[in-house]
N, C-alpha and C positions, 0 to 999 in steps of 0.2 A: 503494499497501500505505499508507504514511503517513497519507493522509488516511481511510483505515479506522480505523487505529489511533485515529485521533482518532474519529471515531462511535462507535467500539466503548465506547469510555471515555468517552464523553458521555451513552451509554443506561445503562450500568452505573452511572454519576456520576446518572442523574437517580433511576434504581430506589433507588437506594442513599438517597439524601435521604429518595425519598419513602418507602419504609420505616421510617427512623431519624425522619422528622416524627409521622407516623402511627403508631408505636409508642410517642412519646413521648406524644402527644396522648392513645391510648388510654389509656395509664396514669396519668395524669393526670387526665382524665376519671372513671376509672372511680370517685378517692376521694369523687365526687359523684353514686354511684349507677347512672352510664347509660354505655353505650356510645357510639362516636363515631359509628355510624351512625344510634342514637336520639337524639342532637343534631343532627344533621342534617335531622331531621323537625321538632323543636324550633323550630329558627331558621327551618325554610323557613313553619311553621305561624306565626311571630311574623308575619311580614310579609304572610300573607294570614288573613283574614277565618274563612273554611273553607275546606275540601280534599275532597273523594275518595279513597278509599287509590288509588283510578287515576291520578290526578292528582298524588298526592306521588309515586307510585312511578314517572310518567314524567317527573315533575319530577329527580326525584334518578336517575332512569337504572338503577333498579331492578326486580326483577320483583315483582308483584304479592304472593305469598306470604309473600316476605320482609319488606314493607311491612307486609305485614298482621298477621306477629308481631311485630314490632318495636312497633304500636301495639295489638297486646293487652297489650304490656306495657308501655306508657306507661298505657294506660287503668286496669290492676289498682294502679298506684302514683301514681294520681290526676292525673298530669300534663297528660293530653287528656281531650278530651270525645269519644265520638258523639251524635249526633243524627242524624233521621230528617231526609233531604231534603223538604221542602214539596214542590216540584213532583214528585218522583217518589220515593215512598214505599219504592219497592224497595234507593233507595241511604241508602248512613250519609254524612253530613259529618263530619268531623272538626276539632275545633277544640282551640288550646291554651288550658287550663284554668287558675286564678288563680296554682295549686301548679306547674302550669308556665313561665307567668313567674315564679313565686319565682326555679327551680331556672336559668332561663336567666343571670338576675343572680347569684346565687353562683358558674356555670359563665364568667361571663361574664371575672371575676378571672383565672382559670386561662388563658382565653383570650388576655387583655392580657396577661399575664404572655409566654405565647409567642409573642407579636408584638414586646413589648418586645426579647426578647432578639435577634431578629432586626434590630430598627432597630439594636439596640447594635453589631451584629457588620457587617450587610451596609449601605453608605451607600446613599442616596437616588439618587445616580447608579448606583451599581450596582447596583438594584433596578430601575431602569428599564432600562438593558443588560441584565440577565436574562431580563424580563419580555419584549423585545422578542425575546428568542432564545427564548425558550417561546411564543409567539404564533405566530415561525415553525413548532414541531417542530409543536405540539397541530394549527396546521391542514393539515400535511402527512400526520399518521393519522388526520384525519376524515372518515369517514366515508360523511356525509350530505351535502347541496346547502349545509345553513346550516353553515358553518365554527364552528368547535368551541370557536374564541373569544368568539366571539357570544353562544353559551347560557350560556361564563361572565360576561360581560357584562350579560345578561338574570337572574342569579340575583343581581344585588346586586355583584358585582365592578367594583371601583371603579379603573377605566381611564384617567380623566382626566390623570393627569400624565404618562403612557405620551405622550400625541398632545400633551403642553403648554399641559393646560387645558379642552379641548375635548369629550371626553366620547365 
């Protein structure tokens, strides 16, 4: 029974921490006129030359309709551009515009402040331990054959400190 209480408390704490961090980021990013979800798209496009809406939806694990709406908004704001796919004219490719790159530079300061708060509150050793525990939890609940933590690694999350520098 004691173990269940510990696990229940852990799950509750994870949900609370996630919700609080997301709410803080949402409030902070709103000052820049973009939502958390829209920023995910901009950050993704920053690391790719161009992507289709389906590719963006797949990479962010969101439905295509939601991504289409966000991209439409980003395009109206001039943060992304749509262009025809040369090989298949029925498909569009999405690219980050110069305005989108500038917006990411603005938002980087806000993002950096969030990171600084954590760095000053949770030391490196605590971060390593926490990430090891999260890795176990994430992989327990992963629903496909590809470990979810590996998906995070593929999305440019750095894990080299976890493994002692190996990546």
